[in-house]
C-alpha positions in Angstrom: 31.1 42.3 12.9 29.6 39.3 11.1 30.1 35.8 12.4 31.8 33.3 10.0 29.0 31.2 8.4 31.4 28.1 8.3 31.9 28.4 12.1 28.1 28.5 12.6 27.7 25.3 10.6 30.1 23.3 12.9 29.1 24.7 16.3 26.7 22.6 18.5 25.2 23.2 21.9 27.8 22.4 24.6 25.1 20.9 26.8 23.0 18.8 24.4 25.4 18.5 21.4 22.5 19.4 19.1 22.4 21.9 16.3 22.0 25.6 16.9 19.7 28.1 15.2 21.4 31.4 14.4 19.2 34.4 15.3 20.8 37.2 13.3 18.6 39.9 14.7 19.3 39.1 18.4 22.9 37.9 17.6 22.4 34.7 19.4 22.8 30.9 18.8 19.7 29.2 20.0 19.5 25.7 21.4 15.8 24.8 21.8 16.8 21.4 23.2 18.7 23.1 26.1 16.4 26.1 26.3 19.3 28.4 26.0 20.4 31.3 23.7 24.2 31.8 23.6 25.2 35.4 22.8 27.5 36.5 20.0 29.7 39.4 20.9 31.9 41.1 18.3 31.3 38.2 15.9 32.5 35.6 18.5 30.0 33.1 19.9 30.1 32.8 23.7 29.5 29.1 24.2 29.3 29.2 28.0 26.0 28.1 29.8 26.7 30.8 32.4 26.6 33.5 29.7 23.5 32.1 27.9 20.0 33.3 28.6 17.0 31.1 29.3 14.5 30.8 26.4 10.9 31.6 27.2 8.3 28.8 26.6 7.3 30.6 23.4 10.8 30.7 22.1 11.3 27.0 22.7 8.6 26.1 20.1 
């Protein structure tokens, strides 16, 4: 299931309020500022910090 592109344009990181990068391959919304990657499940972004994974140092660049 594909995520609505218009939804992706308006979502921001709940922690930093900065824009997110959509990683289609991993199905995640990435916040480099927060160092978190929010999962997308069934086309729905899960914008909860508890559900996000920590980015590695390399991913933050």
